[in-house]
C-alpha positions, 0 to 999 in steps of 0.5 A, spaced: 517 481 502 519 474 500 512 472 499 508 474 493 503 479 496 498 483 492 498 490 496 496 497 495 494 502 489 497 509 488 493 515 486 496 521 483 492 528 482 495 534 479 491 541 478 494 546 474 493 553 477 495 557 471 493 558 464 497 553 460 501 558 456 504 560 463 507 553 463 509 553 456 513 560 457 516 558 464 517 550 462 517 550 455 511 546 454 504 546 455 504 539 456 507 540 463 502 537 467 502 530 463 509 530 463 509 531 471 503 525 471 507 520 468 513 521 473 508 521 479 505 514 476 512 511 475 515 513 481 509 509 484 510 503 480 511 499 486 504 500 488 501 497 481 502 491 477 495 490 474 493 496 471 494 504 470 489 509 468 489 517 466 484 522 466 484 529 464 479 535 464 480 541 460 477 548 463 472 553 460 471 549 453 465 551 449 460 546 447 462 541 442 469 541 444 471 535 448 473 536 455 474 529 458 480 524 456 481 518 459 485 512 457 486 505 461 491 499 460 492 492 463 498 490 459 504 488 462 507 495 463 501 499 464 504 506 465 508 506 459 502 503 455 498 509 457 503 514 456 505 511 449 498 512 447 497 519 449 504 521 446 501 517 439 495 521 439 498 528 441 504 527 435 498 525 430 494 531 432 500 536 431 503 532 425 496 533 421 496 540 424 502 543 424 499 550 426 498 547 433 505 546 435 506 553 438 499 555 439 497 553 446 490 555 445 489 551 439 493 545 443 488 546 449 482 546 444 484 540 439 489 536 443 486 530 447 489 529 454 492 536 455 488 540 460 489 543 467 486 537 471 489 530 472 488 524 475 492 518 475 492 511 478 496 505 478 492 498 480 494 492 484 488 489 484 486 485 491 479 483 488 476 482 482 479 480 475 484 483 471 480 486 466 480 493 463 473 494 466 477 493 473 482 499 472 481 506 475 479 511 473 472 510 473 467 515 469 460 516 470 458 520 464 452 525 463 451 530 458 451 536 463 458 538 465 457 538 472 454 531 473 460 528 470 464 524 475 471 521 475 473 517 480 479 513 482 482 511 489 486 506 494 481 503 498 477 497 500 470 497 503 468 492 508 461 493 507 460 492 500 453 489 500 450 494 505 453 499 500 450 496 494 443 495 498 443 502 500 443 504 492 438 499 491 434 503 496 435 509 492 432 506 486 438 505 482 440 498 479 448 498 480 451 493 475 455 489 480 457 489 487 464 491 487 466 497 492 469 501 486 462 501 483 458 502 489 462 508 491 462 512 485 454 511 484 454 513 491 457 520 490 454 520 483 447 520 486 448 526 491 452 530 486 446 529 481 441 531 487 445 537 489 445 539 482 438 538 481 437 542 488 441 548 485 437 548 478 431 549 482 433 554 486 436 558 480 430 557 476 425 560 481 430 566 481 429 567 473 435 564 470 435 560 464 438 553 464 444 556 460 445 561 465 444 556 471 449 552 468 456 556 470 452 558 477 451 551 479 459 549 477 461 555 482 456 554 487 456 546 488 458 544 495 463 538 494 464 537 501 457 537 502 456 531 497 462 527 500 459 528 507 453 525 504 456 520 500 461 517 505 456 517 511 456 509 511 463 507 508 467 502 512 474 501 510 480 504 508 481 509 503 484 515 499 478 517 494 480 522 489 475 525 484 474 530 478 467 533 476 466 535 469 466 542 470 473 542 474 472 541 481 476 536 484 477 532 491 481 527 495 478 524 501 482 520 506 478 515 511 477 517 518 482 512 521 487 515 516 489 507 514 490 509 507 496 514 506 495 521 502 500 527 501 499 534 498 503 540 496 501 546 494 504 553 491 501 558 486 502 554 480 499 547 482 496 543 487 498 536 488 496 529 491 499 522 491 499 516 496 507 517 497 511 523 500 517 522 496 514 522 490 511 529 490 518 531 493 522 528 487 517 530 481 516 537 484 523 538 487 520 541 494 522 540 501 520 535 506 517 540 510 513 543 504 509 536 503 503 535 508 499 529 510 492 530 509 489 529 515 484 523 517 477 524 515 479 530 511 478 532 504 483 537 500 478 540 495 480 544 489 474 549 486 474 550 478 476 557 480 482 555 483 480 556 491 483 550 495 481 548 502 482 542 507 475 540 510 473 535 515 468 531 511 468 525 517 469 526 524 476 522 525 477 516 529 483 514 533 489 514 528 490 507 525 495 509 519 497 502 516 504 500 519 505 496 513 506 502 509 512 503 513 514 496 513 514 495 506 509 498 501 511 506 501 518 508 498 524 507 502 526 514 500 522 518 504 526 521 510 521 518 516 520 511 513 528 510 512 529 511 519 523 507 521 525 501 517 532 502 520 530 502 527 525 496 526 532 492 524 536 495 530 530 493 535 531 486 533 538 485 535 537 483 542 533 477 540 538 475 534 544 476 539 541 471 544 540 466 538 547 466 536 550 466 543 553 473 542 558 470 537 558 476 532 565 473 529 562 467 527 556 470 524 554 472 517 549 477 516 545 478 510 538 480 507 532 478 502 529 481 498 531 487 496 526 491 500 529 489 507 535 492 505 534 498 509 532 494 516 538 490 514 542 497 515 539 498 522 540 491 524 548 491 522 549 498 526 546 495 532 551 488 531 556 493 530 555 496 537 555 489 540 562 488 536 565 494 539 562 492 546 566 486 545 572 489 543 572 494 549 571 488 554 576 484 551 581 490 551 579 491 558 580 484 561 587 483 558 590 490 559 595 488 564 598 483 559 596 486 552 601 486 546 601 490 540 599 484 536 594 482 540 591 489 540 591 489 533 588 482 533 582 485 537 581 491 533 581 487 526 575 484 528 570 486 523 562 484 522 561 479 516 556 482 512 555 479 505 550 479 499 548 472 500 541 471 496 540 474 488 533 473 485 533 471 478 528 475 475 528 472 469 526 465 472 518 464 471 515 458 475 510 456 468 509 449 470 503 449 475 503 441 477 505 441 484 511 437 484 515 440 478 513 447 480 516 446 487 522 444 484 522 450 480 520 455 485 527 452 489 531 456 484 528 462 484 534 465 488 541 464 487 546 464 493 553 466 494 558 460 495 564 460 499 563 466 504 559 461 509 563 456 513 560 450 517 561 453 524 558 459 522 551 462 523 547 465 518 542 471 519 537 473 514 532 479 515 526 479 511 521 485 512 515 480 513 513 473 513 506 472 511 505 465 508 512 463 509 511 459 502 517 462 499 522 461 505 520 454 505 520 452 498 526 456 496 530 461 501 531 456 507 533 450 502 538 455 498 541 457 504 542 450 507 546 449 501 551 454 504 552 449 510 551 453 515 551 451 522 544 455 524 540 459 519 536 465 523 530 468 519 529 475 522 522 478 520 522 486 521 514 485 522 511 482 527 507 475 526 501 476 521 495 473 525 489 476 522 487 478 515 487 485 512 480 488 509 483 495 507 487 493 501 492 488 502 491 481 499 491 477 506 484 475 505 484 468 508 486 466 515 489 459 513 494 462 508 497 465 514 503 461 517 502 464 524 495 461 524 497 455 521 502 454 527 497 456 532 492 451 530 498 446 530 500 448 537 492 447 539 493 440 536 499 438 540 496 441 547 490 437 546 486 444 545 483 443 538 476 444 541 477 451 541 477 452 534 470 449 534 468 454 540 471 460 536 467 458 530 460 457 534 461 464 537 463 467 530 456 464 528 452 467 533 454 474 531 452 473 524 446 477 524 449 483 529 450 490 527 457 491 526 458 495 532 456 489 536 461 484 533 467 482 537 473 479 534 473 472 537 479 469 533 484 472 538 482 466 542 486 461 537 492 465 539 491 466 547 494 459 549 501 461 547 506 466 547 509 469 541 515 465 542 512 459 542 508 461 535 515 463 532 518 456 534 512 452 531 513 457 525 520 455 525 518 447 524 513 448 519 518 452 514 523 447 515 523 440 511 526 434 513 532 435 508 534 441 511 541 440 515 542 446 519 538 448 525 533 453 523 530 459 528 525 464 526 525 471 530 519 476 529 519 483 531 514 485 537 508 489 536 511 494 542 518 495 538 514 496 531 510 502 535 517 504 537 519 504 530 513 507 527 510 511 532 505 515 527 503 509 524 499 505 529 495 501 525 496 494 527 490 489 526 494 484 522 498 483 528 493 484 534 486 483 531 485 490 533 481 493 527 480 500 526 473 500 523 467 496 526 467 492 519 474 489 520 471 484 526 466 482 522 471 480 516 475 476 520 470 472 523 467 471 516 474 469 514 474 464 520 468 461 518 470 460 511 476 456 514 472 452 518 467 450 513 472 449 508 470 455 503 475 458 499 471 465 499 473 471 500 471 474 507 469 481 504 
């Protein structure tokens, strides 16, 4: 994605099912779990730039011994920073106490971060300041072991105010309205309630407080707590939690918006936001890593019992398609093929735009994340070139000479590495005119491979705001003096804000929305804008389930191609000499390429939860009223 876009967080959870001495004997270290957590978090670094956190729990400790450790960082390299801190503490303890070096029992008792239950998080914040207080995991402390709660997740809730008010009605006094706080306090409330109920029951049966504590841990019904806690959640989430005595869980939203995958054998239970992370770190086959079903939680009790339990009745599956287009690691076998198919399906429109002239067309991609889609597009282009060769041979077969045959067969598809990002360059000046000039030089181009009679086709995985295209990429491509520049997006037009984790909160930031507004002006239909505003305003006090997405009416008068053509105009400054054409993927083709991830609300406005419609209407009202506030 050429536009800078904040996006998804990543979670990593490991539960060791054997005593630490087992891992020491088999793998040579009792720090097996810590090492694997480092690898899992680094493999999901693509999801986190703002912060990272790690928490661990030791099982079966005695009173007076620390059993929870947590470290968080919002430094420039947060994952490296937290594990540097962990390694430093471990080394300090071993140097001060050499007897710990080969004694697993002593290591577990006295060395922090060592344990059997681990939770990691990489944060890419879409809302809230980049302070250490915003970095997961969050810790809710209590002197009763089984009332301690650690929570981390990849999520956004659309109804934060409602969740906040629910806590107030329960008699709580939340310190802020952030969804991370409200979610943790909701789970914490029902955790406290369940512990109290179990204690009262055990007290009637004659157990003392000391005797009751381990029985409470054994009988604690995590599924019941999650069902009560998540009752009013509206959003996309993969929510992970650890309870102080050792129970753990990961819960996925009922529409399957946010991803979660798990693996289990007799040594470990592992959960992560991405399948290939688990495959690589634990060297297991694709078929052994399973997707956590929507609305379900994977729950591991302290005794090691693992269950997949339905917590919320699943909705229609609307797994995020942006995960497949951009966010997830392309090394996943399914995602790799899907991204190639996205490129392949674009080829008919590309061929039309170059008048099927593959010999005078150079194909390339920008940025590197679009490379896989580029391969698919090139394969389709090669099919077209082979077709052209066959037709030429058949047409000339009566007079075909060896020289002419060799000429036809020698035609090759022209693929080049055209744009190279200068990662060292930083646009440090904030004054607009100076900054724009710097932005235009973020990418270097390869000179000498494009001729004045050539078309230049550049594929991007998505075009969100179009800012980098307009201020940098198109101008840089124009320096190569092609006849025509065709910018191809493997994703459809992004028309609506996201409210489930991707930083697309304001409508006016989206180039497709701006294009639609310009078309309304051009066609004397701008009155539709005020009509849509009035309709949105009339729904402010309705229940979420009654709210409709009226912003769709902004786009209804125009075809996809008309909006794409207007986007082409908006992205092309007067000093660009080449003809510029923007081609977007169709929603139908997106679904063909990614049949398991049909979440398309940013393209279609069909939100998977009731709160989504309220968010898009609020975003439109903010635009109309000139407010820069977020819609959720």
